[in-house]
C-alpha positions as CSV (number, residue, x, y, z in Angstrom):
1,M,-24.9,20.0,69.4
2,N,-26.7,23.5,68.9
3,I,-24.4,26.7,69.5
4,R,-25.9,29.9,70.0
5,P,-24.0,33.0,69.1
6,H,-23.0,35.7,71.0
7,H,-25.1,39.2,71.4
8,H,-22.5,40.8,69.9
9,S,-22.5,38.9,67.0
10,A,-26.0,39.1,66.5
11,R,-25.8,42.8,66.9
12,T,-23.4,42.9,64.3
13,A,-25.5,41.2,61.6
14,R,-28.5,43.4,62.8
15,S,-26.3,46.5,62.1
16,G,-25.7,46.0,58.4
17,H,-22.4,44.2,58.7
18,T,-21.6,41.4,56.9
19,A,-20.6,38.0,59.2
20,A,-17.5,36.0,58.7
21,M,-18.8,32.5,57.8
22,P,-22.1,33.3,55.7
23,V,-19.8,34.8,52.9
24,Q,-17.4,31.7,52.5
25,A,-20.2,29.4,50.5
26,P,-20.8,32.2,47.9
27,R,-17.0,32.9,47.6
28,I,-16.4,29.1,46.6
29,R,-19.0,28.9,44.3
30,Q,-17.4,32.0,42.4
31,V,-13.7,30.5,42.4
32,A,-15.3,27.1,41.1
33,L,-17.3,29.0,38.2
34,L,-13.6,30.8,37.4
35,L,-11.9,27.1,37.5
36,L,-14.3,25.2,34.9
37,P,-13.3,27.1,31.8
38,L,-9.5,26.5,32.8
39,L,-10.5,22.9,33.5
40,A,-12.3,22.5,30.5
41,L,-9.2,24.1,28.3
42,V,-6.7,21.6,30.3
43,L,-9.3,18.9,28.8
44,T,-9.3,19.7,25.7
45,C,-5.5,20.2,25.3
46,L,-5.1,16.4,26.8
47,L,-7.4,15.5,24.0
48,A,-6.1,16.9,21.3
49,L,-2.4,15.8,21.9
50,P,-0.7,13.5,19.1
51,P,-0.4,9.7,19.1
52,R,2.6,8.7,20.8
53,A,5.7,8.4,17.8
54,G,5.4,5.3,16.0
55,A,1.8,4.3,17.0
56,V,-0.6,3.1,13.9
57,R,-4.1,1.6,14.1
58,I,-4.4,-1.9,14.4
59,K,-6.7,-1.6,11.0
60,D,-3.5,-0.5,9.1
61,I,-1.3,-3.8,9.8
62,A,-3.7,-6.3,10.3
63,S,-7.0,-7.8,9.0
64,F,-10.2,-9.4,9.9
65,G,-10.7,-13.3,8.8
66,G,-13.7,-13.7,6.6
67,M,-13.5,-9.8,5.6
68,R,-11.7,-9.9,2.3
69,D,-12.4,-9.5,-1.3
70,N,-13.7,-12.5,-3.7
71,Q,-12.1,-11.8,-7.4
72,L,-14.5,-12.2,-9.9
73,V,-13.4,-12.9,-13.6
74,G,-15.7,-13.4,-17.1
75,Y,-14.8,-13.3,-20.6
76,G,-17.0,-10.8,-22.9
77,L,-17.0,-8.8,-26.2
78,V,-16.6,-5.1,-26.7
79,V,-17.9,-3.6,-29.6
80,G,-18.4,-0.1,-31.3
81,L,-14.9,0.2,-31.8
82,S,-13.3,2.5,-34.6
83,G,-11.5,0.0,-36.6
84,T,-9.1,-1.0,-33.9
85,G,-10.8,-4.0,-32.9
86,D,-8.9,-7.6,-33.2
87,G,-7.8,-8.8,-36.5
88,R,-8.4,-12.0,-38.4
89,T,-6.0,-13.8,-36.6
90,S,-7.7,-13.7,-33.4
91,T,-9.9,-16.9,-34.4
92,F,-11.6,-17.0,-31.0
93,T,-12.9,-13.2,-31.3
94,I,-14.4,-14.9,-34.4
95,S,-16.0,-17.8,-32.9
96,S,-17.4,-15.3,-30.0
97,M,-19.1,-13.4,-32.7
98,A,-20.7,-16.5,-34.0
99,N,-21.9,-17.8,-31.1
100,M,-23.4,-14.6,-29.7
101,L,-25.3,-13.8,-32.8
102,D,-26.4,-17.7,-33.2
103,K,-27.8,-17.2,-29.6
104,M,-29.7,-14.3,-31.0
105,G,-31.1,-15.9,-34.0
106,V,-28.9,-14.6,-36.5
107,S,-27.2,-17.0,-38.8
108,V,-24.0,-16.0,-39.6
109,D,-20.8,-17.1,-42.0
110,R,-18.0,-17.1,-39.9
111,D,-15.6,-16.7,-42.8
112,A,-17.5,-13.5,-43.5
113,L,-17.0,-12.0,-40.1
114,R,-14.7,-9.0,-40.1
115,P,-14.0,-8.1,-36.5
116,K,-11.9,-4.9,-36.7
117,N,-14.7,-3.3,-34.4
118,V,-14.9,-5.9,-31.8
119,A,-12.5,-6.9,-29.4
120,A,-12.2,-10.1,-27.3
121,V,-11.9,-9.4,-23.6
122,M,-11.5,-10.4,-20.0
123,V,-13.6,-8.9,-17.4
124,T,-12.6,-8.9,-13.6
125,A,-14.0,-7.2,-10.6
126,K,-13.2,-7.6,-6.7
127,M,-16.6,-8.4,-4.9
128,P,-16.4,-7.7,-0.9
129,S,-17.9,-10.3,1.6
130,S,-20.4,-7.8,2.3
131,A,-21.7,-7.3,-1.1
132,Q,-25.3,-8.0,-1.3
133,P,-27.7,-8.4,-4.7
134,G,-28.0,-5.1,-5.7
135,S,-24.9,-3.7,-5.0
136,R,-22.7,-2.2,-7.6
137,L,-18.9,-2.5,-8.4
138,D,-16.2,-1.2,-10.7
139,A,-15.2,-3.5,-13.3
140,T,-11.8,-3.7,-15.0
141,I,-11.8,-4.7,-18.8
142,S,-8.3,-6.0,-20.5
143,S,-7.9,-6.7,-24.1
144,I,-7.0,-10.6,-24.9
145,G,-6.6,-10.4,-28.8
146,D,-4.4,-7.8,-30.9
147,A,-6.7,-4.9,-30.8
148,S,-4.9,-1.8,-30.8
149,S,-7.5,0.4,-28.5
150,L,-10.6,-0.3,-26.4
151,L,-11.4,3.6,-27.0
152,G,-15.2,4.4,-27.6
153,G,-16.1,0.7,-27.0
154,V,-18.9,-1.0,-25.0
155,L,-19.1,-4.0,-23.2
156,L,-21.8,-6.6,-23.7
157,L,-23.4,-8.2,-21.0
158,T,-20.8,-10.3,-19.5
159,P,-21.3,-12.8,-16.3
160,L,-18.9,-12.9,-13.7
161,K,-17.7,-16.0,-12.3
162,G,-16.2,-16.8,-8.5
163,I,-13.7,-19.5,-8.0
164,D,-16.4,-22.0,-7.4
165,G,-17.7,-21.5,-10.7
166,K,-20.9,-19.8,-9.7
167,V,-22.1,-16.5,-11.5
168,Y,-22.1,-13.4,-8.8
169,G,-22.5,-10.6,-10.9
170,L,-23.3,-9.4,-14.6
171,A,-21.1,-6.6,-16.3
172,Q,-21.9,-4.3,-18.9
173,G,-21.8,-0.5,-20.2
174,P,-19.3,2.0,-22.2
175,L,-15.9,2.1,-21.2
176,A,-13.4,4.7,-19.5
177,L,-10.0,4.8,-20.6
178,G,-7.2,6.8,-19.3
179,G,-5.2,7.3,-22.4
180,F,-5.8,7.7,-26.3
181,S,-3.8,7.0,-29.4
182,A,-3.4,8.1,-32.5
183,E,-1.9,7.0,-36.0
184,G,-1.2,7.7,-39.5
185,E,0.8,6.1,-42.2
186,A,4.1,7.5,-41.2
187,A,3.8,8.6,-37.3
188,R,1.9,7.5,-34.3
189,A,1.0,8.9,-30.9
190,Q,-0.2,7.6,-28.0
191,K,-0.6,8.3,-24.2
192,N,-1.1,5.8,-21.7
193,I,-2.6,2.3,-22.1
194,T,-5.4,1.9,-24.3
195,T,-6.1,-1.7,-24.3
196,V,-7.1,-1.5,-21.0
197,G,-10.1,0.2,-19.6
198,R,-12.7,0.6,-16.4
199,I,-16.6,0.8,-16.2
200,P,-17.3,2.4,-12.9
201,N,-20.1,0.6,-11.0
202,G,-20.6,-1.6,-14.1
203,V,-21.0,-4.7,-12.5
204,S,-24.5,-5.7,-11.1
205,V,-24.1,-8.2,-8.0
206,E,-26.7,-10.9,-8.5
207,R,-25.4,-13.2,-5.6
208,G,-24.0,-12.8,-2.4
209,I,-21.4,-14.1,-0.4
210,P,-22.4,-17.2,1.8
211,F,-20.9,-15.6,5.2
212,Q,-23.1,-14.7,8.0
213,F,-20.9,-12.0,9.7
214,N,-22.9,-11.3,13.1
215,S,-23.5,-14.9,13.7
216,Q,-19.7,-15.5,14.9
217,D,-18.9,-16.0,18.1
218,A,-14.9,-15.8,17.7
219,L,-12.9,-13.3,15.1
220,S,-9.7,-14.1,13.7
221,L,-6.9,-11.1,13.1
222,H,-4.7,-11.9,10.8
223,M,-1.2,-9.6,11.0
224,N,0.4,-8.3,7.7
225,N,3.7,-9.3,9.3
226,A,4.9,-12.2,11.4
227,D,6.1,-11.0,14.8
228,F,5.7,-12.3,18.2
229,S,6.5,-8.7,19.8
230,T,4.3,-6.9,17.8
231,T,1.3,-10.0,18.2
232,Q,1.6,-9.9,21.5
233,Q,1.3,-6.3,21.9
234,V,-1.8,-6.1,20.3
235,V,-2.9,-9.0,22.2
236,N,-2.3,-6.9,25.4
237,R,-4.1,-3.9,24.1
238,L,-7.3,-5.6,22.7
239,N,-7.9,-7.3,26.6
240,E,-7.2,-3.5,27.9
241,T,-9.5,-2.4,25.8
242,I,-12.3,-4.9,25.8
243,G,-11.9,-5.4,29.7
244,G,-10.8,-9.0,29.7
245,D,-8.9,-12.1,28.5
246,F,-10.7,-12.5,25.4
247,A,-8.0,-12.2,22.8
248,Y,-4.7,-14.9,22.5
249,A,-2.2,-15.5,20.0
250,T,-2.3,-18.6,18.3
251,D,1.1,-18.0,16.5
252,A,3.3,-15.1,15.5
253,S,0.5,-13.7,12.9
254,T,-2.9,-15.1,14.1
255,I,-4.8,-13.9,17.0
256,R,-8.0,-15.2,18.4
257,L,-10.6,-13.2,19.9
258,R,-13.5,-14.8,21.9
259,V,-16.8,-12.1,21.1
260,P,-17.7,-10.9,24.6
261,P,-21.5,-11.6,25.7
262,E,-22.6,-8.0,25.2
263,Y,-21.2,-8.1,21.2
264,Q,-23.1,-11.5,20.8
265,N,-25.1,-10.8,17.0
266,N,-23.9,-7.3,17.0
267,L,-20.0,-7.2,16.2
268,V,-19.8,-4.0,14.3
269,P,-19.3,-1.6,17.2
270,L,-16.7,-4.4,18.5
271,M,-14.6,-4.4,15.6
272,A,-15.0,-0.3,15.3
273,S,-13.3,0.0,18.8
274,I,-10.9,-2.7,18.1
275,E,-9.7,-1.2,14.4
276,N,-8.7,2.2,15.9
277,V,-6.7,0.8,18.7
278,Q,-3.1,2.2,18.5
279,I,0.0,0.4,18.9
280,T,3.7,0.5,18.0
281,P,4.9,-2.4,15.6
282,D,8.2,-4.0,16.7
283,S,10.3,-5.8,13.8
284,R,13.5,-7.3,13.0
285,A,16.5,-5.1,11.8
286,R,16.8,-5.1,8.1
287,V,18.3,-3.7,5.5
288,V,16.5,-4.1,1.7
289,V,18.9,-3.4,-1.2
290,D,17.8,-3.0,-5.0
291,E,20.4,-3.4,-7.1
292,K,18.3,-2.9,-10.3
293,T,17.8,0.9,-9.0
294,G,20.5,1.4,-6.6
295,T,18.0,1.8,-3.7
296,V,19.0,1.1,-0.1
297,V,16.5,1.2,2.9
298,V,18.0,0.7,6.2
299,G,15.5,0.0,9.3
300,R,15.6,1.7,12.6
301,D,17.1,-0.8,14.4
302,V,20.0,-1.5,12.6
303,R,23.3,-1.7,14.6
304,I,27.0,-2.7,13.2
305,S,30.0,-3.3,15.5
306,Q,33.1,-1.2,15.3
307,V,34.5,-1.8,11.9
308,A,37.4,-0.1,9.4
309,I,36.3,0.5,6.1
310,A,38.3,1.6,3.0
311,H,36.2,1.4,-0.3
312,G,38.1,2.7,-3.5
313,A,36.6,2.5,-7.3
314,L,38.8,1.4,-10.0
315,Q,37.7,3.0,-13.6
316,I,39.2,1.3,-16.9
317,V,38.5,3.0,-20.3
318,V,39.2,1.2,-23.3
319,Q,39.1,3.5,-26.7
320,E,39.4,1.6,-30.0
321,G,40.2,3.5,-32.8
322,M,41.9,3.4,-36.7
323,Q,45.1,5.3,-37.6
324,V,45.3,5.2,-41.8
325,S,48.8,5.2,-42.9
326,Q,49.0,7.6,-46.5
327,P,51.8,6.9,-48.8
328,G,53.8,9.8,-50.3
329,A,53.0,11.1,-53.7
330,F,54.1,9.3,-56.6
331,S,55.0,6.3,-54.4
332,P,54.3,2.6,-54.9
333,G,53.0,2.4,-51.3
334,Q,49.3,1.4,-50.6
335,T,46.8,3.0,-48.0
336,V,46.9,0.9,-44.8
337,A,44.4,1.3,-41.9
338,A,45.8,0.0,-38.7
339,P,44.0,-0.2,-35.1
340,A,44.7,2.0,-32.4
341,T,44.1,1.4,-28.8
342,D,44.2,3.5,-25.7
343,I,43.9,2.3,-22.2
344,A,43.3,4.7,-19.1
345,A,43.0,3.3,-15.5
346,Q,42.2,5.4,-13.0
347,E,42.2,3.9,-9.3
348,E,40.5,6.2,-6.3
349,N,43.0,6.2,-3.4
350,R,40.3,6.7,-0.2
351,R,42.0,6.2,3.2
352,L,40.6,3.9,5.6
353,V,37.7,5.2,8.0
354,L,36.8,3.7,11.3
355,V,33.1,3.3,11.5
356,E,31.2,2.5,14.8
357,G,27.2,2.5,13.9
358,A,26.0,1.9,17.2
359,T,22.6,3.9,15.8
360,L,21.0,4.2,12.4
361,Q,22.4,8.1,12.2
362,E,25.9,7.2,13.5
363,L,25.7,4.4,10.6
364,T,24.9,7.0,8.1
365,D,27.4,9.7,8.9
366,G,30.1,7.3,9.0
367,L,28.9,6.2,5.5
368,N,28.9,9.4,4.0
369,S,32.3,10.4,5.4
370,I,33.9,8.1,3.3
371,G,32.1,9.5,0.3
372,A,29.8,6.2,-0.4
373,T,27.5,6.3,-3.0
374,P,24.1,4.2,-2.9
375,R,25.9,1.7,-5.7
376,D,29.1,2.0,-2.9
377,L,26.7,1.1,0.2
378,I,25.4,-1.8,-1.6
379,S,28.9,-3.3,-1.8
380,I,30.1,-2.2,1.8
381,L,26.7,-3.5,3.5
382,R,27.5,-7.2,1.6
383,A,30.8,-7.0,3.3
384,L,29.8,-5.6,6.3
385,K,27.4,-8.8,6.5
386,A,30.3,-11.2,5.4
387,A,32.5,-10.0,8.1
388,G,30.0,-10.2,10.8
389,S,29.8,-6.5,11.8
390,L,26.3,-6.0,10.3
391,H,23.9,-7.1,13.0
392,A,20.8,-7.2,10.7
393,E,18.8,-9.0,8.0
394,L,20.2,-8.1,4.6
395,E,17.8,-8.7,2.1
396,V,18.2,-8.4,-1.7
397,I,15.3,-7.6,-3.9
C-alpha cells in the first residue's frame, strides 16, 4: 500500500529541515559500529577464561593403543678410555676385543690383550612407533664390566635389536657424560655417575615398525588409572566433541573409538582434537604413607567419622658408663672399674582431642591441633583405619 506524505511534511523537507524517519537508519548503524569493539572485547574475555578447576587434558591421563615406544638393546665396546676401562677380570671384554679384531682381519693373542682402554657396555634406546628409516634417536650407554669411567670414550658400531631379535638401529659415536672423576694415590674426587653416558642422536633407525597408523578403522584409548567414573566421563566428552555415539567403554580403563567416515585415512586431526579435550578426573579416596621418609599424602575426598584421638610419645634413654674405684695410697686394694647405667624415661601427657574430619581441611586442622608430626600421623592414620573411622584406602609404600 502506497501512502503519500502530507504537504506539510514535503514542505518541511524542501525547507532544509531533517525529517524523522530517514535519520533512524544512520543512527542504528552508528550504534552498531560503537558496539562492535565492545562485543569483540567480551568475546576475547570469554575465550581467555581459564579452564575449570581440576580439568586436565585427555593426553595427560590416557594413551592411544599402538602409539608407544619400543625398547632396543645391544652389546658394544667403548674405546679410547684413558686407562679407566675394564680390567683383566672382565673376560667377556677380552673375548669381544679378540672377535672384533678377528673380523677385521687382525690376528691377536687373547692372553696378550690389555683392555684398560676398552669397556664393554650395553646400549639402549627408545624407538617410537612412528620412527622411519633414517630417523635419529638418543642412545644410553652403561658399563657392564669393572670400568671406573667412560669419560672420553667412543662407542663402536653397535646393532640394536628389538624383542623379536631383528636389528632396528645402529649406534655409534662419542659419549657425553654428566660427571667426572679424578683420583690419586690417597684421594679421589667424583661428581655424578661416570659409568653411564649418552649419545644424542647417536642411533640411526634402519627398520621401521610394521604399524600402519592411518589404516585403522577403530582406536583404543587406555586410561592410566582404572576408574569407572573417569572413563565414562571421557566417553561422554568424546561423543560430544565428535558429534555422535562413536566412543564406548569396554572396561574400567579401556575405551574403543570408531573412526568417523570423515576421518578415515586421516587420523591426525581426529587425535589432535581428542587429546586436547579437558575433563575432571575422579578417583577413590586414598591416603598414601611412605614410612621410609615419613611422607603422608592425603587425597581430596578423604573423610573421617567423629572420633576422639589421644596420641603421646614415650621416650626412654639408656646411657652406659664406667666408674673407676681407686684405692687409697699405699693400701693393698686394686683399681676396679664398675659399670654404671642411667635410665631416664619421659612420656608426653597429651589430652584427648575430638576430631571430626568431614573435609580434608578439617582433618588437617584436627590433627595439627594435637601436634601430630608426620611420624605420629602415620600411627594415627593406621589406628583410624583399624577403628573404621577412616573412609579411604590406606596404602603403605
